[in-house]
C-alpha positions as CSV (number, residue, x, y, z in Angstrom):
1,M,107.6,105.3,98.4
2,D,110.2,103.6,95.9
3,E,113.0,103.4,98.3
4,F,113.5,103.2,101.9
5,Y,116.7,103.8,103.9
6,Q,118.0,102.8,107.2
7,R,120.9,103.7,109.2
8,K,121.9,102.7,112.8
9,L,125.8,103.2,113.7
10,F,127.8,100.8,111.6
11,L,124.7,99.6,109.6
12,K,123.0,100.9,106.5
13,K,120.3,99.2,104.7
14,R,118.5,100.2,101.6
15,F,115.2,98.7,100.1
16,I,114.1,99.5,96.6
17,F,110.8,98.4,95.4
18,T,110.5,96.9,91.8
19,D,107.7,95.7,90.0
20,K,108.1,92.2,91.2
21,G,109.7,92.4,94.7
22,I,112.2,94.1,96.7
23,E,116.0,94.7,96.3
24,I,117.6,95.0,99.7
25,E,121.4,96.4,99.7
26,F,123.1,96.0,103.2
27,K,126.3,97.6,104.3
28,D,128.0,96.9,107.7
29,N,131.4,96.2,109.0
30,D,131.6,92.6,107.1
31,G,131.1,94.4,103.6
32,D,128.5,95.0,101.1
33,F,125.6,92.7,100.3
34,S,122.6,92.8,97.9
35,L,119.6,90.4,97.8
36,F,116.3,90.3,95.7
37,V,113.2,89.0,97.3
38,P,110.1,88.3,94.9
39,F,106.9,89.3,96.3
40,D,105.6,85.9,96.0
41,K,108.2,84.9,98.5
42,V,107.5,87.2,101.2
43,G,105.4,85.5,103.9
44,P,102.2,86.7,105.7
45,R,102.2,89.7,107.7
46,N,100.9,87.9,110.9
47,D,104.0,85.9,110.8
48,I,106.5,88.8,111.3
49,R,108.5,88.3,114.5
50,V,110.0,91.1,116.6
51,F,113.3,90.6,118.3
52,S,116.1,92.7,119.8
53,R,119.8,92.3,119.5
54,K,121.5,93.5,122.8
55,K,125.4,93.2,123.7
56,K,124.8,92.0,127.3
57,T,128.7,91.0,127.5
58,I,129.5,95.0,127.3
59,L,126.9,95.8,129.9
60,R,128.1,93.3,132.2
61,L,131.9,94.2,131.7
62,G,130.6,98.1,132.3
63,L,129.0,97.0,135.7
64,A,131.9,95.1,136.7
65,L,134.4,97.8,136.0
66,T,132.4,100.2,137.6
67,A,131.8,98.0,140.7
68,L,135.8,97.4,140.9
69,T,136.5,101.3,140.6
70,L,133.9,102.1,143.5
71,F,135.4,99.3,145.5
72,K,138.8,100.8,145.1
73,G,137.3,104.3,146.1
74,I,135.4,102.8,149.2
75,I,138.8,101.2,150.4
76,S,140.7,104.5,150.0
77,I,137.9,106.7,151.8
78,G,139.8,106.6,155.0
79,T,143.2,107.3,154.0
80,D,142.7,109.7,150.9
81,Q,139.5,111.6,150.3
82,R,140.8,113.0,147.0
83,A,141.3,109.3,145.8
84,F,137.8,108.4,146.8
85,F,136.3,111.3,144.7
86,A,138.5,110.5,141.6
87,A,137.6,106.8,141.9
88,T,133.7,107.7,142.2
89,A,134.0,110.0,139.1
90,T,135.9,107.5,137.2
91,A,133.3,105.0,138.0
92,A,130.6,107.1,136.9
93,I,132.1,108.0,133.6
94,V,132.8,104.1,133.0
95,A,129.2,103.4,133.7
96,V,128.1,106.3,131.4
97,I,130.3,105.0,128.6
98,F,129.7,101.3,129.0
99,Y,125.7,102.2,129.1
100,G,125.8,104.5,126.3
101,Y,127.7,101.9,124.2
102,Y,125.1,99.1,125.1
103,Y,122.0,101.4,124.4
104,F,123.2,102.7,121.0
105,T,124.1,99.2,119.7
106,S,121.0,97.5,121.0
107,L,118.6,96.9,117.9
108,K,115.0,96.1,117.5
109,Y,114.2,94.1,114.5
110,Y,111.4,93.1,112.4
111,A,112.1,89.5,110.9
112,V,110.0,89.3,107.7
113,P,109.4,85.8,106.9
114,L,110.0,84.1,103.6
115,T,108.2,81.4,102.1
116,T,111.8,79.6,102.0
117,S,111.8,79.4,105.8
118,K,114.1,82.2,106.1
119,H,113.6,86.0,106.9
120,F,114.9,89.4,106.1
121,Q,115.3,92.1,108.7
122,V,114.1,95.6,109.0
123,I,115.4,97.6,111.9
124,G,112.5,98.6,114.0
125,D,113.3,102.2,114.9
126,A,115.4,103.7,112.1
127,P,114.8,106.2,110.8
128,S,111.9,106.3,113.1
129,T,108.9,103.9,114.2
130,D,106.4,105.8,112.3
131,A,108.5,105.3,109.0
132,V,109.1,101.7,109.6
133,D,105.3,101.2,110.1
134,E,104.8,103.1,106.8
135,F,107.3,100.8,104.9
136,M,105.9,97.7,106.3
137,D,102.4,98.8,105.0
138,E,103.9,99.6,101.5
139,L,105.8,96.3,101.4
140,Y,102.6,94.4,102.1
141,Q,100.5,96.7,100.1
142,R,102.6,95.7,97.1
143,R,103.0,92.4,97.8
144,N,99.1,92.0,97.9
145,D,98.7,93.7,94.9
146,Y,101.1,91.6,92.9
147,L,99.4,88.4,94.2
148,R,96.4,89.7,93.3
149,S,97.3,90.5,89.7
150,K,99.1,87.0,89.5
151,H,96.2,84.9,91.2
152,F,92.9,86.3,91.5
153,F,91.3,84.9,88.4
154,I,89.1,82.0,87.9
155,N,90.6,79.2,85.8
156,Y,87.5,77.5,84.5
157,D,89.7,74.4,82.9
158,N,90.6,73.5,86.5
159,D,88.6,71.8,89.0
160,A,86.5,73.6,91.6
161,E,88.4,72.2,94.7
162,S,91.8,73.6,93.5
163,E,90.1,76.9,92.7
164,L,88.1,77.1,95.9
165,T,91.6,76.4,97.9
166,R,93.5,79.3,95.9
167,M,90.7,81.7,96.6
168,Q,90.7,80.4,100.4
169,W,94.5,81.1,100.4
170,M,94.2,84.5,98.8
171,L,91.5,85.3,101.7
172,D,93.9,84.0,104.4
173,E,96.7,86.1,103.0
174,G,94.5,89.3,103.1
175,I,95.1,89.7,99.2
176,I,91.0,89.4,98.7
177,S,88.1,90.3,101.0
178,A,85.7,87.9,102.4
179,G,83.0,89.6,99.9
180,E,85.3,88.9,96.9
181,F,85.8,85.4,98.2
182,E,82.1,84.8,98.3
183,V,81.7,86.3,94.7
184,A,84.4,84.0,93.4
185,A,83.5,80.9,95.2
186,L,79.8,81.4,93.9
187,K,81.1,81.7,90.3
188,I,83.3,78.6,90.8
189,N,80.4,76.5,92.2
190,E,77.8,77.8,89.3
191,N,80.4,77.3,86.4
192,I,82.8,74.7,87.0
193,N,81.6,70.9,86.8
194,E,83.4,68.4,88.6
């Protein structure tokens, strides 16, 4: 996977993988934006937050209009049965329209953390939940491969504590396995004199 597309109503996102990071192109009602995020600025996968954006005001407004329309129908039931049925049908239509708008504009996001204390967002179900999961797996695999190629070596000119700290960081980030950490720690302790 070299590119990943997302589309939801008035929102379009395109993620393009490069050797050193990910280019994010974003288009919504406010215009077009783009951002490059280097892999070494992407935070740990365990820090991803999930949140939803819902337009609760729309839902409340729809409920209020539906209630007012039904109230008007109930008032007219004794005098005009046609007005009652018309008000009931109108209330049902209003409820469906407002709930539909609320449902289709509700978005679930993954907030992918950056080391700069910011994040970028990935829509949680566009084009599908499975496709988003596959994209997130690809993102973190490429991040780990990049960080591994950049940091997984032993600098014998450095002190042992600094090298062990770096190796521990890579283990904590999931870049190297526990077995690789043990081998590297053994080599560091054997070959670096403090």
